[in-house]
Structures are given as C-alpha cells and as structure tokens.
N, CA, C and O atoms as CSV, one atom per row, in Angstrom:
chain,resi,resn,atom,element,x,y,z
A,1,UNK,N,N,166.518,69.399,90.612
A,1,UNK,CA,C,165.354,69.729,89.809
A,1,UNK,C,C,164.868,68.447,89.141
A,1,UNK,O,O,165.647,67.718,88.527
A,2,UNK,N,N,163.587,68.190,89.268
A,2,UNK,CA,C,162.994,67.032,88.592
A,2,UNK,C,C,162.549,67.470,87.206
A,2,UNK,O,O,161.898,68.504,87.054
A,3,UNK,N,N,162.900,66.686,86.196
A,3,UNK,CA,C,162.519,67.014,84.822
A,3,UNK,C,C,161.954,65.779,84.138
A,3,UNK,O,O,162.321,64.645,84.449
A,4,UNK,N,N,161.066,66.027,83.215
A,4,UNK,CA,C,160.589,64.937,82.368
A,4,UNK,C,C,161.762,64.445,81.524
A,4,UNK,O,O,162.550,65.241,81.013
A,5,UNK,N,N,161.865,63.154,81.388
A,5,UNK,CA,C,162.958,62.580,80.615
A,5,UNK,C,C,162.961,63.142,79.194
A,5,UNK,O,O,164.029,63.319,78.607
A,6,UNK,N,N,161.797,63.421,78.640
A,6,UNK,CA,C,161.735,63.959,77.283
A,6,UNK,C,C,162.346,65.352,77.179
A,6,UNK,O,O,162.722,65.775,76.086
A,7,UNK,N,N,162.453,66.074,78.298
A,7,UNK,CA,C,163.084,67.394,78.290
A,7,UNK,C,C,164.538,67.358,78.745
A,7,UNK,O,O,165.249,68.357,78.627
A,8,UNK,N,N,164.984,66.222,79.263
A,8,UNK,CA,C,166.388,66.092,79.668
A,8,UNK,C,C,167.252,66.164,78.414
A,8,UNK,O,O,166.833,65.772,77.326
A,9,UNK,N,N,168.460,66.672,78.593
A,9,UNK,CA,C,169.342,66.815,77.430
A,9,UNK,C,C,170.770,66.458,77.827
A,9,UNK,O,O,171.126,66.472,79.006
A,10,UNK,N,N,171.566,66.143,76.834
A,10,UNK,CA,C,172.963,65.810,77.128
A,10,UNK,C,C,173.636,66.942,77.908
A,10,UNK,O,O,173.406,68.124,77.654
A,11,UNK,N,N,174.468,66.542,78.858
A,11,UNK,CA,C,175.198,67.513,79.660
A,11,UNK,C,C,174.618,67.717,81.052
A,11,UNK,O,O,175.311,68.211,81.941
A,12,UNK,N,N,173.356,67.345,81.255
A,12,UNK,CA,C,172.768,67.459,82.592
A,12,UNK,C,C,173.355,66.362,83.485
A,12,UNK,O,O,173.639,65.259,83.018
A,13,UNK,N,N,173.534,66.672,84.770
A,13,UNK,CA,C,174.105,65.715,85.726
A,13,UNK,C,C,172.998,65.217,86.653
A,13,UNK,O,O,172.240,66.007,87.216
A,14,UNK,N,N,172.918,63.889,86.803
A,14,UNK,CA,C,171.908,63.302,87.680
A,14,UNK,C,C,172.210,63.623,89.140
A,14,UNK,O,O,173.329,63.418,89.611
A,15,UNK,N,N,171.211,64.124,89.847
A,15,UNK,CA,C,171.348,64.437,91.265
A,15,UNK,C,C,171.002,63.230,92.133
A,15,UNK,O,O,171.354,63.184,93.312
A,16,UNK,N,N,170.317,62.260,91.548
A,16,UNK,CA,C,169.923,61.035,92.241
A,16,UNK,C,C,170.068,59.864,91.284
A,16,UNK,O,O,169.975,60.040,90.069
A,17,UNK,N,N,170.295,58.662,91.824
A,17,UNK,CA,C,170.353,57.500,90.943
A,17,UNK,C,C,168.990,57.256,90.298
A,17,UNK,O,O,167.958,57.673,90.824
A,18,UNK,N,N,169.001,56.583,89.167
A,18,UNK,CA,C,167.770,56.277,88.444
A,18,UNK,C,C,167.580,54.767,88.433
A,18,UNK,O,O,168.501,54.011,88.123
A,19,UNK,N,N,166.360,54.340,88.781
A,19,UNK,CA,C,166.008,52.931,88.710
A,19,UNK,C,C,164.720,52.786,87.912
A,19,UNK,O,O,163.976,53.750,87.733
A,20,UNK,N,N,164.466,51.581,87.440
A,20,UNK,CA,C,163.202,51.303,86.765
A,20,UNK,C,C,162.119,51.166,87.825
A,20,UNK,O,O,162.410,51.177,89.021
A,21,UNK,N,N,160.879,51.038,87.389
A,21,UNK,CA,C,159.775,50.855,88.336
A,21,UNK,C,C,159.946,49.557,89.118
A,21,UNK,O,O,159.382,49.411,90.203
A,22,UNK,N,N,160.719,48.613,88.579
A,22,UNK,CA,C,160.982,47.343,89.252
A,22,UNK,C,C,162.184,47.419,90.183
A,22,UNK,O,O,162.536,46.424,90.815
A,23,UNK,N,N,162.822,48.592,90.278
A,23,UNK,CA,C,163.958,48.763,91.160
A,23,UNK,C,C,165.307,48.410,90.558
A,23,UNK,O,O,166.313,48.379,91.266
A,24,UNK,N,N,165.336,48.145,89.262
A,24,UNK,CA,C,166.593,47.809,88.597
A,24,UNK,C,C,167.382,49.100,88.351
A,24,UNK,O,O,166.860,50.034,87.742
A,25,UNK,N,N,168.641,49.160,88.822
A,25,UNK,CA,C,169.440,50.366,88.592
A,25,UNK,C,C,169.661,50.615,87.098
A,25,UNK,O,O,169.927,49.692,86.328
A,26,UNK,N,N,169.543,51.880,86.715
A,26,UNK,CA,C,169.756,52.260,85.318
A,26,UNK,C,C,171.004,53.134,85.209
A,26,UNK,O,O,171.919,52.827,84.445
A,27,UNK,N,N,171.035,54.220,85.977
A,27,UNK,CA,C,172.177,55.145,85.974
A,27,UNK,C,C,172.426,55.639,87.396
A,27,UNK,O,O,171.494,55.778,88.189
A,28,UNK,N,N,173.678,55.898,87.702
A,28,UNK,CA,C,174.041,56.333,89.043
A,28,UNK,C,C,174.024,57.842,89.216
A,28,UNK,O,O,174.062,58.606,88.251
A,29,UNK,N,N,173.964,58.241,90.476
A,29,UNK,CA,C,174.045,59.659,90.830
A,29,UNK,C,C,175.360,60.222,90.293
A,29,UNK,O,O,176.401,59.569,90.365
A,30,UNK,N,N,175.301,61.425,89.762
A,30,UNK,CA,C,176.498,62.071,89.235
A,30,UNK,C,C,176.755,61.794,87.763
A,30,UNK,O,O,177.645,62.405,87.171
A,31,UNK,N,N,176.004,60.896,87.164
A,31,UNK,CA,C,176.166,60.614,85.745
A,31,UNK,C,C,175.842,61.856,84.929
A,31,UNK,O,O,174.793,62.472,85.119
A,32,UNK,N,N,176.735,62.224,84.026
A,32,UNK,CA,C,176.471,63.323,83.096
A,32,UNK,C,C,175.795,62.702,81.885
A,32,UNK,O,O,176.373,61.859,81.199
A,33,UNK,N,N,174.574,63.125,81.633
A,33,UNK,CA,C,173.769,62.493,80.589
A,33,UNK,C,C,174.335,62.728,79.191
A,33,UNK,O,O,174.762,63.827,78.838
A,34,UNK,N,N,174.318,61.655,78.417
A,34,UNK,CA,C,174.686,61.704,77.003
A,34,UNK,C,C,173.459,61.268,76.200
A,34,UNK,O,O,172.446,60.871,76.777
A,35,UNK,N,N,173.549,61.341,74.900
A,35,UNK,CA,C,172.436,60.867,74.064
A,35,UNK,C,C,172.169,59.387,74.307
A,35,UNK,O,O,171.017,58.951,74.308
A,36,UNK,N,N,173.225,58.620,74.511
A,36,UNK,CA,C,173.074,57.183,74.776
A,36,UNK,C,C,172.328,56.969,76.090
A,36,UNK,O,O,171.450,56.110,76.173
A,37,UNK,N,N,172.676,57.753,77.123
A,37,UNK,CA,C,171.977,57.642,78.405
A,37,UNK,C,C,170.497,57.979,78.249
A,37,UNK,O,O,169.638,57.289,78.798
A,38,UNK,N,N,170.206,59.023,77.510
A,38,UNK,CA,C,168.811,59.427,77.314
A,38,UNK,C,C,168.026,58.326,76.611
A,38,UNK,O,O,166.863,58.086,76.933
A,39,UNK,N,N,168.652,57.669,75.666
A,39,UNK,CA,C,168.007,56.549,74.968
A,39,UNK,C,C,167.755,55.401,75.947
A,39,UNK,O,O,166.699,54.769,75.913
A,40,UNK,N,N,168.731,55.136,76.818
A,40,UNK,CA,C,168.593,54.085,77.824
A,40,UNK,C,C,167.421,54.394,78.754
A,40,UNK,O,O,166.622,53.511,79.065
A,41,UNK,N,N,167.321,55.638,79.192
A,41,UNK,CA,C,166.211,56.037,80.065
A,41,UNK,C,C,164.872,55.851,79.363
A,41,UNK,O,O,163.913,55.342,79.943
A,42,UNK,N,N,164.827,56.270,78.112
A,42,UNK,CA,C,163.595,56.123,77.324
A,42,UNK,C,C,163.226,54.645,77.205
A,42,UNK,O,O,162.076,54.268,77.431
A,43,UNK,N,N,164.200,53.815,76.849
A,43,UNK,CA,C,163.951,52.384,76.676
A,43,UNK,C,C,163.520,51.715,77.979
A,43,UNK,O,O,162.751,50.753,77.960
A,44,UNK,N,N,164.018,52.225,79.118
A,44,UNK,CA,C,163.675,51.658,80.422
A,44,UNK,C,C,162.322,52.164,80.930
A,44,UNK,O,O,161.832,51.695,81.957
A,45,UNK,N,N,161.723,53.110,80.221
A,45,UNK,CA,C,160.419,53.635,80.621
A,45,UNK,C,C,160.475,54.644,81.755
A,45,UNK,O,O,159.462,54.902,82.406
A,46,UNK,N,N,161.644,55.217,82.000
A,46,UNK,CA,C,161.790,56.217,83.054
A,46,UNK,C,C,161.229,57.537,82.534
A,46,UNK,O,O,161.669,58.039,81.500
A,47,UNK,N,N,160.261,58.094,83.250
A,47,UNK,CA,C,159.588,59.307,82.773
A,47,UNK,C,C,160.096,60.585,83.400
A,47,UNK,O,O,159.942,61.661,82.822
A,48,UNK,N,N,160.708,60.486,84.594
A,48,UNK,CA,C,161.188,61.670,85.309
A,48,UNK,C,C,162.541,61.353,85.930
A,48,UNK,O,O,162.748,60.270,86.479
A,49,UNK,N,N,163.460,62.312,85.837
A,49,UNK,CA,C,164.761,62.180,86.491
A,49,UNK,C,C,165.024,63.437,87.312
A,49,UNK,O,O,164.476,64.504,87.037
A,50,UNK,N,N,165.873,63.287,88.323
A,50,UNK,CA,C,166.269,64.435,89.132
A,50,UNK,C,C,167.688,64.807,88.742
A,50,UNK,O,O,168.603,63.988,88.825
A,51,UNK,N,N,167.862,66.051,88.315
A,51,UNK,CA,C,169.169,66.527,87.867
A,51,UNK,C,C,169.609,67.692,88.740
A,51,UNK,O,O,168.793,68.331,89.404
A,52,UNK,N,N,170.920,67.959,88.730
A,52,UNK,CA,C,171.426,69.133,89.429
A,52,UNK,C,C,170.779,70.368,88.812
A,52,UNK,O,O,170.449,70.383,87.626
A,53,UNK,N,N,170.604,71.395,89.625
A,53,UNK,CA,C,170.026,72.637,89.111
A,53,UNK,C,C,170.820,73.120,87.908
A,53,UNK,O,O,172.051,73.121,87.913
A,54,UNK,N,N,170.103,73.521,86.896
A,54,UNK,CA,C,170.708,73.956,85.641
A,54,UNK,C,C,170.134,75.318,85.295
A,54,UNK,O,O,168.940,75.427,85.014
A,55,UNK,N,N,170.958,76.362,85.307
A,55,UNK,CA,C,170.432,77.711,85.052
A,55,UNK,C,C,169.840,77.886,83.658
A,55,UNK,O,O,169.032,78.792,83.452
A,56,UNK,N,N,170.218,77.050,82.700
A,56,UNK,CA,C,169.705,77.195,81.343
A,56,UNK,C,C,168.338,76.536,81.149
A,56,UNK,O,O,167.741,76.664,80.080
A,57,UNK,N,N,167.840,75.839,82.160
A,57,UNK,CA,C,166.542,75.177,82.028
A,57,UNK,C,C,165.435,76.134,82.419
A,57,UNK,O,O,165.552,76.861,83.406
A,58,UNK,N,N,164.378,76.134,81.656
A,58,UNK,CA,C,163.211,76.966,81.946
A,58,UNK,C,C,162.375,76.307,83.034
A,58,UNK,O,O,162.358,75.080,83.139
A,59,UNK,N,N,161.687,77.094,83.839
A,59,UNK,CA,C,160.848,76.515,84.899
A,59,UNK,C,C,159.810,75.526,84.371
A,59,UNK,O,O,159.483,74.558,85.058
A,60,UNK,N,N,159.288,75.749,83.172
A,60,UNK,CA,C,158.264,74.853,82.647
A,60,UNK,C,C,158.815,73.471,82.324
A,60,UNK,O,O,158.042,72.529,82.151
A,61,UNK,N,N,160.145,73.328,82.239
A,61,UNK,CA,C,160.732,72.020,81.963
A,61,UNK,C,C,160.777,71.132,83.203
A,61,UNK,O,O,160.970,69.921,83.100
A,62,UNK,N,N,160.600,71.736,84.366
A,62,UNK,CA,C,160.661,70.976,85.603
A,62,UNK,C,C,159.322,70.356,85.957
A,62,UNK,O,O,158.270,70.783,85.482
A,63,UNK,N,N,159.389,69.335,86.808
A,63,UNK,CA,C,158.185,68.710,87.351
A,63,UNK,C,C,158.043,69.252,88.770
A,63,UNK,O,O,158.767,68.849,89.681
A,64,UNK,N,N,157.108,70.162,88.935
A,64,UNK,CA,C,156.918,70.809,90.229
A,64,UNK,C,C,156.177,69.898,91.202
A,64,UNK,O,O,155.326,69.100,90.808
A,65,UNK,N,N,156.518,70.035,92.472
A,65,UNK,CA,C,155.768,69.361,93.523
A,65,UNK,C,C,154.367,69.975,93.542
A,65,UNK,O,O,154.190,71.121,93.129
A,66,UNK,N,N,153.369,69.224,94.018
A,66,UNK,CA,C,151.988,69.732,93.973
A,66,UNK,C,C,151.801,71.103,94.611
A,66,UNK,O,O,151.141,71.959,94.023
A,67,UNK,N,N,152.362,71.336,95.797
A,67,UNK,CA,C,152.163,72.631,96.462
A,67,UNK,C,C,152.741,73.784,95.646
A,67,UNK,O,O,152.114,74.835,95.517
A,68,UNK,N,N,153.934,73.585,95.098
A,68,UNK,CA,C,154.566,74.632,94.288
A,68,UNK,C,C,153.769,74.869,93.009
A,68,UNK,O,O,153.585,76.012,92.592
A,69,UNK,N,N,153.300,73.795,92.391
A,69,UNK,CA,C,152.513,73.936,91.165
A,69,UNK,C,C,151.215,74.688,91.443
A,69,UNK,O,O,150.852,75.607,90.708
A,70,UNK,N,N,150.516,74.292,92.510
A,70,UNK,CA,C,149.236,74.930,92.821
A,70,UNK,C,C,149.401,76.405,93.154
A,70,UNK,O,O,148.566,77.222,92.763
A,71,UNK,N,N,150.462,76.759,93.869
A,71,UNK,CA,C,150.714,78.173,94.184
A,71,UNK,C,C,150.985,78.968,92.911
A,71,UNK,O,O,150.473,80.075,92.747
A,72,UNK,N,N,151.789,78.403,92.009
A,72,UNK,CA,C,152.093,79.084,90.744
A,72,UNK,C,C,150.840,79.214,89.875
A,72,UNK,O,O,150.631,80.233,89.215
A,73,UNK,N,N,150.021,78.182,89.884
A,73,UNK,CA,C,148.786,78.213,89.097
A,73,UNK,C,C,147.841,79.297,89.620
A,73,UNK,O,O,147.257,80.044,88.836
A,74,UNK,N,N,147.693,79.380,90.933
A,74,UNK,CA,C,146.838,80.421,91.518
A,74,UNK,C,C,147.356,81.811,91.151
A,74,UNK,O,O,146.579,82.688,90.771
A,75,UNK,N,N,148.658,82.006,91.264
A,75,UNK,CA,C,149.241,83.315,90.939
A,75,UNK,C,C,149.027,83.662,89.468
A,75,UNK,O,O,148.742,84.811,89.131
A,76,UNK,N,N,149.164,82.678,88.607
A,76,UNK,CA,C,149.023,82.939,87.174
A,76,UNK,C,C,147.597,83.336,86.805
A,76,UNK,O,O,147.388,84.165,85.919
A,77,UNK,N,N,146.621,82.744,87.483
A,77,UNK,CA,C,145.220,83.010,87.144
A,77,UNK,C,C,144.587,84.110,88.003
A,77,UNK,O,O,143.425,84.461,87.797
A,78,UNK,N,N,145.334,84.651,88.955
A,78,UNK,CA,C,144.804,85.706,89.828
A,78,UNK,C,C,144.232,86.895,89.060
A,78,UNK,O,O,143.157,87.380,89.414
A,79,UNK,N,N,144.921,87.386,88.011
A,79,UNK,CA,C,144.383,88.557,87.290
A,79,UNK,C,C,143.037,88.313,86.610
A,79,UNK,O,O,142.329,89.267,86.289
A,80,UNK,N,N,142.678,87.059,86.388
A,80,UNK,CA,C,141.417,86.761,85.703
A,80,UNK,C,C,140.472,85.954,86.597
A,80,UNK,O,O,139.625,85.206,86.108
A,81,UNK,N,N,140.627,86.117,87.897
A,81,UNK,CA,C,139.854,85.328,88.862
A,81,UNK,C,C,138.346,85.545,88.730
A,81,UNK,O,O,137.566,84.650,89.056
A,82,UNK,N,N,137.927,86.709,88.262
A,82,UNK,CA,C,136.498,86.997,88.136
A,82,UNK,C,C,135.869,86.348,86.900
A,82,UNK,O,O,134.645,86.284,86.789
A,83,UNK,N,N,136.689,85.873,85.986
A,83,UNK,CA,C,136.184,85.254,84.752
A,83,UNK,C,C,135.965,83.763,84.995
A,83,UNK,O,O,136.926,83.009,85.148
A,84,UNK,N,N,134.709,83.343,85.032
A,84,UNK,CA,C,134.429,81.940,85.368
A,84,UNK,C,C,134.954,80.964,84.317
A,84,UNK,O,O,135.232,79.808,84.639
A,85,UNK,N,N,135.095,81.407,83.065
A,85,UNK,CA,C,135.690,80.518,82.049
A,85,UNK,C,C,137.159,80.267,82.356
A,85,UNK,O,O,137.654,79.151,82.195
A,86,UNK,N,N,137.851,81.309,82.799
A,86,UNK,CA,C,139.258,81.149,83.156
A,86,UNK,C,C,139.400,80.315,84.430
A,86,UNK,O,O,140.359,79.557,84.577
A,87,UNK,N,N,138.450,80.455,85.341
A,87,UNK,CA,C,138.457,79.625,86.546
A,87,UNK,C,C,138.257,78.162,86.178
A,87,UNK,O,O,138.896,77.282,86.754
A,88,UNK,N,N,137.372,77.902,85.222
A,88,UNK,CA,C,137.159,76.526,84.758
A,88,UNK,C,C,138.426,75.978,84.103
A,88,UNK,O,O,138.774,74.813,84.292
A,89,UNK,N,N,139.110,76.820,83.335
A,89,UNK,CA,C,140.370,76.397,82.706
A,89,UNK,C,C,141.415,76.088,83.782
A,89,UNK,O,O,142.103,75.070,83.705
A,90,UNK,N,N,141.534,76.960,84.778
A,90,UNK,CA,C,142.488,76.752,85.874
A,90,UNK,C,C,142.193,75.421,86.578
A,90,UNK,O,O,143.111,74.655,86.870
A,91,UNK,N,N,140.926,75.153,86.846
A,91,UNK,CA,C,140.552,73.909,87.511
A,91,UNK,C,C,140.907,72.686,86.665
A,91,UNK,O,O,141.355,71.664,87.185
A,92,UNK,N,N,140.699,72.809,85.354
A,92,UNK,CA,C,141.036,71.699,84.460
A,92,UNK,C,C,142.547,71.456,84.430
A,92,UNK,O,O,142.994,70.310,84.471
A,93,UNK,N,N,143.320,72.520,84.358
A,93,UNK,CA,C,144.786,72.393,84.358
A,93,UNK,C,C,145.245,71.743,85.651
A,93,UNK,O,O,146.099,70.857,85.635
A,94,UNK,N,N,144.681,72.180,86.774
A,94,UNK,CA,C,145.039,71.607,88.078
A,94,UNK,C,C,144.767,70.097,88.093
A,94,UNK,O,O,145.623,69.319,88.516
A,95,UNK,N,N,143.605,69.691,87.644
A,95,UNK,CA,C,143.245,68.274,87.668
A,95,UNK,C,C,144.155,67.431,86.770
A,95,UNK,O,O,144.581,66.342,87.155
A,96,UNK,N,N,144.446,67.938,85.583
A,96,UNK,CA,C,145.316,67.194,84.656
A,96,UNK,C,C,146.708,67.028,85.251
A,96,UNK,O,O,147.285,65.944,85.173
A,97,UNK,N,N,147.254,68.083,85.842
A,97,UNK,CA,C,148.596,68.003,86.399
A,97,UNK,C,C,148.642,67.054,87.586
A,97,UNK,O,O,149.566,66.249,87.699
A,98,UNK,N,N,147.664,67.137,88.462
A,98,UNK,CA,C,147.646,66.245,89.621
A,98,UNK,C,C,147.461,64.787,89.202
A,98,UNK,O,O,148.035,63.888,89.816
A,99,UNK,N,N,146.672,64.552,88.170
A,99,UNK,CA,C,146.536,63.187,87.636
A,99,UNK,C,C,147.848,62.704,87.033
A,99,UNK,O,O,148.219,61.540,87.188
A,100,UNK,N,N,148.550,63.603,86.344
A,100,UNK,CA,C,149.860,63.269,85.777
A,100,UNK,C,C,150.819,62.854,86.887
A,100,UNK,O,O,151.495,61.832,86.768
A,101,UNK,N,N,150.888,63.642,87.975
A,101,UNK,CA,C,151.778,63.295,89.079
A,101,UNK,C,C,151.401,61.958,89.710
A,101,UNK,O,O,152.275,61.160,90.049
A,102,UNK,N,N,150.108,61.716,89.867
A,102,UNK,CA,C,149.659,60.464,90.478
A,102,UNK,C,C,150.003,59.259,89.616
A,102,UNK,O,O,150.176,58.158,90.140
A,103,UNK,N,N,150.105,59.447,88.301
A,103,UNK,CA,C,150.393,58.341,87.395
A,103,UNK,C,C,151.883,58.005,87.308
A,103,UNK,O,O,152.249,56.962,86.766
A,104,UNK,N,N,152.740,58.875,87.832
A,104,UNK,CA,C,154.173,58.604,87.779
A,104,UNK,C,C,154.528,57.469,88.736
A,104,UNK,O,O,154.106,57.477,89.892
A,105,UNK,N,N,155.302,56.496,88.260
A,105,UNK,CA,C,155.778,55.461,89.187
A,105,UNK,C,C,156.639,56.098,90.264
A,105,UNK,O,O,157.391,57.034,89.989
A,106,UNK,N,N,156.533,55.596,91.487
A,106,UNK,CA,C,157.276,56.165,92.620
A,106,UNK,C,C,158.772,56.257,92.350
A,106,UNK,O,O,159.383,57.288,92.633
A,107,UNK,N,N,159.376,55.196,91.807
A,107,UNK,CA,C,160.819,55.219,91.619
A,107,UNK,C,C,161.219,56.227,90.548
A,107,UNK,O,O,162.234,56.907,90.692
A,108,UNK,N,N,160.450,56.330,89.497
A,108,UNK,CA,C,160.770,57.305,88.446
A,108,UNK,C,C,160.523,58.713,88.952
A,108,UNK,O,O,161.244,59.644,88.593
A,109,UNK,N,N,159.499,58.870,89.791
A,109,UNK,CA,C,159.177,60.194,90.309
A,109,UNK,C,C,160.324,60.754,91.134
A,109,UNK,O,O,160.580,61.957,91.101
A,110,UNK,N,N,161.013,59.901,91.872
A,110,UNK,CA,C,162.140,60.348,92.681
A,110,UNK,C,C,163.396,60.468,91.856
A,110,UNK,O,O,164.396,60.996,92.342
A,111,UNK,N,N,163.378,59.998,90.625
A,111,UNK,CA,C,164.581,60.082,89.799
A,111,UNK,C,C,165.116,58.754,89.637
A,111,UNK,O,O,166.138,58.577,88.973
C-alpha cells in the first residue's frame, strides 16, 4: 500500500526500499518505521512510501493509482450524476488528484 509520508506511523513495515529523488538510499525494505525513521523521511523530502498492507489503515490514507482512484470517484458521485454542480466538483477533485500524482517524484512515488 502506498501512503503519504505524513500519514505513515510507527510500526508500519516498508514493502519497498526508500530513496531520495536523487537516488540516495534512505531506508531499506522491511524496515519497521519508528518516529526517528519518519523524521528522516520528512527531512529527506520523501512524500510517499510503500508499506505492507495494514488492516488498521483507512483507504483514504493510501495513494491510489489513477485507474483505481477514478473508478472510486465515479462510484462515489454516481448517485448525484444528474446534479451539474456535483459533476463540476467531481471534475475538480479528479484534476487536483491527478496533478498531485504527476507532481510526485518518481522515486518517492514508488516508495
């Protein structure tokens, strides 16, 4: 599961190694995150990490792939599809999320 570093918490285990945007290793695969690790990630500018699936994490804490996000967004707005204001809101949410994903550095995006 990919999560924003700001939502990562102590006890989560990294599913992939973490590097900076420059390719400098920060933490290895299998590292169980501590507060010190989270501070290191923050200081290194890492915005997204990939962690082992955690049943206590809410779906909104994850960084969804575009196809999964778009499908969930369509399903969420289906009941109000006839309301053009809600359609405009859905379109705005879609654009903001896709821009957010595009702004993630490749190395941080993969964890």
